[in-house]
C-alpha positions as CSV (number, residue, x, y, z in Angstrom):
1,M,-73.7,7.6,71.3
2,Y,-76.5,8.8,73.2
3,I,-79.9,8.5,73.4
4,Y,-83.2,10.0,74.8
5,T,-85.0,7.1,77.8
6,H,-88.4,7.4,78.9
7,R,-87.4,5.4,82.0
8,T,-85.1,8.1,83.0
9,H,-85.8,11.1,81.4
10,L,-82.1,11.7,80.3
11,H,-79.8,11.3,77.5
12,C,-78.2,7.9,78.4
13,I,-75.3,6.1,76.4
14,L,-76.3,3.2,73.6
15,T,-73.2,0.8,73.8
16,T,-72.1,-0.5,70.0
17,R,-73.9,-4.0,71.3
18,N,-77.2,-1.6,71.4
19,I,-77.2,-1.9,75.3
20,I,-78.4,1.2,76.9
21,F,-76.1,2.3,79.8
22,Y,-78.7,3.9,82.6
23,H,-77.0,6.8,84.4
24,T,-78.0,9.1,87.2
25,L,-74.5,11.2,88.3
26,R,-71.9,10.7,85.6
27,F,-70.4,13.1,83.2
28,T,-70.6,12.3,79.5
29,N,-68.1,13.6,76.9
30,I,-70.7,16.2,75.9
31,L,-68.9,19.4,76.4
32,F,-68.2,18.0,79.7
33,V,-71.8,18.5,81.1
34,L,-74.1,15.9,82.6
35,S,-76.6,14.5,80.6
36,R,-79.5,16.0,83.0
37,Q,-78.5,18.9,81.8
38,W,-78.4,18.4,78.3
39,V,-81.8,17.1,78.1
40,W,-83.5,20.3,78.2
41,F,-81.4,22.1,75.5
42,V,-83.7,21.4,72.3
43,P,-84.5,25.1,71.4
44,H,-85.4,24.2,68.0
45,D,-88.3,22.1,68.9
46,I,-88.9,22.9,72.7
47,P,-93.5,21.4,72.0
48,G,-91.5,18.4,70.9
49,L,-89.6,17.9,73.9
50,V,-92.5,18.3,76.2
51,Q,-94.1,15.4,74.3
52,L,-91.0,13.2,75.2
53,F,-92.2,13.5,79.0
54,G,-95.8,12.1,78.1
55,N,-97.8,15.3,79.5
56,N,-97.2,18.7,80.9
57,E,-97.2,17.9,84.5
58,T,-94.6,15.4,83.9
59,F,-92.5,17.6,82.3
60,V,-93.0,20.9,84.5
61,N,-92.3,18.4,87.7
62,T,-89.1,16.9,86.2
63,L,-87.9,20.8,85.2
64,N,-89.0,22.1,88.4
65,K,-87.1,19.6,90.5
66,F,-83.8,19.8,88.4
67,I,-83.7,23.6,89.1
68,G,-85.1,23.2,92.9
69,D,-82.4,20.7,93.3
70,S,-79.5,22.7,92.6
71,R,-79.7,24.6,95.4
72,S,-78.0,24.0,99.0
73,P,-79.4,21.4,100.9
74,K,-79.9,24.3,103.4
75,D,-82.4,26.0,100.8
76,G,-84.4,22.7,99.9
77,G,-81.8,21.5,97.5
78,K,-79.3,18.7,96.9
79,W,-76.2,20.3,96.1
80,K,-73.5,20.3,98.9
81,Y,-70.6,22.0,96.6
82,G,-71.6,25.5,95.9
83,T,-69.9,26.7,93.2
84,F,-66.3,25.0,93.6
85,L,-67.7,21.5,91.5
86,A,-69.7,22.0,88.7
87,N,-73.4,21.8,89.6
88,G,-75.0,18.3,89.2
89,W,-78.6,19.5,88.4
90,Y,-79.2,23.1,86.9
91,W,-76.0,24.9,86.6
92,A,-76.3,28.6,85.9
93,G,-72.9,29.2,84.9
94,N,-73.3,26.7,81.9
95,E,-74.6,27.9,78.4
96,P,-76.7,24.6,78.0
97,D,-79.0,25.5,81.5
98,L,-79.2,28.8,80.4
99,L,-82.9,28.2,78.5
100,A,-83.9,25.6,81.2
101,P,-85.7,28.2,83.6
102,W,-87.8,30.0,80.4
103,L,-89.4,26.5,79.3
104,F,-92.2,26.1,81.8
105,P,-94.5,28.7,79.5
106,F,-94.7,25.9,76.7
107,A,-96.4,23.6,79.1
108,G,-98.7,25.9,80.5
109,A,-96.6,27.1,83.8
110,Q,-95.4,30.6,83.0
111,Y,-95.3,31.5,86.9
112,L,-92.8,28.8,87.5
113,T,-90.6,30.7,84.9
114,A,-91.2,34.3,86.8
115,Y,-90.7,32.2,90.0
116,W,-87.1,30.3,89.1
117,T,-85.9,33.5,86.8
118,R,-86.4,36.3,89.5
119,Y,-85.1,34.0,92.3
120,L,-81.7,33.3,90.0
121,V,-81.5,36.9,89.3
122,N,-81.4,37.4,93.4
123,N,-79.8,34.6,94.9
124,V,-77.0,33.3,91.8
125,Y,-76.4,36.4,90.5
126,T,-74.4,37.9,93.3
127,A,-71.6,39.2,94.9
128,N,-70.7,35.5,96.1
129,G,-69.8,34.5,91.9
130,K,-67.0,35.7,90.4
131,S,-67.9,39.6,89.9
132,G,-71.1,38.6,90.5
133,L,-71.7,36.0,87.6
134,P,-72.4,32.3,88.0
135,G,-69.4,31.4,85.7
136,N,-67.4,32.6,83.0
137,D,-68.8,35.2,80.9
138,D,-68.1,33.8,77.9
139,Y,-68.1,37.5,76.1
140,G,-70.9,38.3,77.7
141,T,-73.3,35.6,77.8
142,M,-73.9,35.3,81.7
143,S,-74.6,39.1,81.8
144,S,-76.9,39.2,78.9
145,W,-78.9,36.4,80.5
146,L,-78.8,38.6,83.6
147,I,-79.9,41.6,81.8
148,W,-82.9,39.4,80.0
149,G,-83.8,38.5,83.2
150,L,-83.9,41.1,85.1
151,I,-86.3,43.2,82.4
152,G,-88.8,40.2,82.3
153,F,-88.5,38.1,79.0
154,Y,-86.0,36.1,77.0
155,P,-85.6,35.5,73.4
156,M,-86.4,32.2,72.0
157,A,-83.5,31.6,69.5
158,G,-83.9,31.1,66.0
159,T,-87.9,32.2,66.5
160,E,-90.0,35.4,66.6
161,Q,-90.9,34.7,70.7
162,Y,-89.7,36.5,73.5
163,I,-90.5,34.4,76.8
164,V,-92.3,36.0,79.3
165,G,-90.4,35.9,82.6
166,S,-90.7,38.2,85.8
167,P,-89.6,42.5,85.8
168,S,-87.1,43.3,88.8
169,F,-87.8,47.1,88.0
170,N,-91.3,49.0,88.5
171,N,-89.9,51.4,85.3
172,I,-87.5,50.5,82.2
173,T,-86.7,52.4,79.2
174,I,-84.5,50.9,76.3
175,N,-83.5,53.9,74.3
176,R,-83.3,52.8,70.8
177,K,-81.4,55.3,67.8
178,E,-84.1,56.7,65.5
179,E,-81.6,56.9,62.5
180,Y,-82.1,52.5,62.2
181,G,-85.7,53.7,62.4
182,L,-86.3,51.5,65.9
183,S,-88.6,52.9,68.6
184,N,-88.3,53.2,72.6
185,I,-89.0,50.4,74.7
186,H,-90.9,51.1,78.0
187,I,-91.5,48.1,80.6
188,I,-93.8,49.4,83.4
189,A,-94.5,47.3,86.1
190,Y,-97.8,47.7,88.1
191,N,-98.3,46.8,91.9
192,N,-94.8,46.4,92.6
193,T,-92.2,44.4,91.6
194,S,-90.9,43.1,95.2
195,V,-89.6,40.1,96.7
196,D,-93.3,39.4,96.8
197,N,-95.0,40.3,93.7
198,I,-92.7,38.4,91.2
199,Y,-95.8,36.7,89.3
200,V,-97.3,38.3,85.8
201,K,-101.1,38.4,86.5
202,K,-101.9,40.3,83.5
203,L,-99.8,41.9,80.2
204,I,-100.6,44.5,78.1
205,V,-98.8,44.7,74.8
206,N,-99.2,48.2,72.8
207,G,-102.7,47.9,74.2
208,E,-103.5,44.3,73.5
209,I,-103.7,42.2,76.5
210,R,-102.0,38.8,76.3
211,E,-103.1,35.6,78.2
212,V,-99.6,35.1,80.0
213,G,-101.0,32.2,82.0
214,G,-102.6,30.9,79.0
215,D,-101.8,30.2,74.8
216,E,-100.0,33.5,75.1
217,P,-96.9,33.7,77.6
218,F,-95.0,35.5,74.6
219,I,-94.2,38.5,73.2
220,Y,-93.3,38.8,69.6
221,W,-90.4,40.5,67.3
222,N,-93.2,42.7,65.5
223,D,-94.5,43.6,69.3
224,L,-91.3,45.2,69.4
225,N,-90.8,45.9,66.8
226,R,-94.3,48.5,65.3
227,V,-94.4,48.9,61.5
228,N,-96.4,52.1,62.4
229,G,-93.6,53.0,64.0
230,G,-94.5,55.0,67.9
231,D,-92.7,53.4,71.1
232,V,-93.8,49.9,72.3
233,W,-95.0,50.0,75.2
234,L,-95.1,46.6,77.4
235,E,-97.5,46.7,80.6
236,F,-97.1,44.3,83.7
237,Y,-99.7,43.8,86.4
238,M,-97.9,41.8,89.4
239,S,-99.1,40.2,92.2
240,D,-97.7,37.7,94.8
241,S,-99.9,35.1,93.5
242,F,-100.5,33.4,90.2
């Protein structure tokens, strides 16, 4: 059995004698993934996950370190083995980690989701990987993550929420079939989405301002599927600071 422990912020082994086996770099038998990776995969109750860490700051710092340590030592991380071995920290090529970079807004740090998703798009989904992907595509899993990362928001499975990230293009149009009652989606990024301008200072959704850095770091299903019809407009105002 595996249980969450406050001592390590990990899922640790609980033996039949109720002894907790603490470990830091040990493969578990839960779908070949390290326990430090599985701790972030709680898509059904992310606010509850944040509470397990005691406060927003601890959650943000732990998650930030988890992703940062997955880089090579020359880039400030701890992982020495590239893609030869399964990464001991954040592993972009494995499904349980796909949501992790998008969790920061639930603890008031959307700017870190902007930072890390843009970093991953530019540094992990590259020609150095297998066909430009960080792992097995699994019927389009990795490819779809890249598309969401590029357009700047990500679907929160089982909810009506899309988590705001950082668009990589100044103009994006998603054409959808009118016969299905779907409107086109226009994504516009002002002030240039350069390598420096990765932070969203303001987001206007169909004419309404969203407090991305506060309590509204989300786009909703109804925003993308307007009841009264008409095209969808998402206007991102980018900056080099948050």
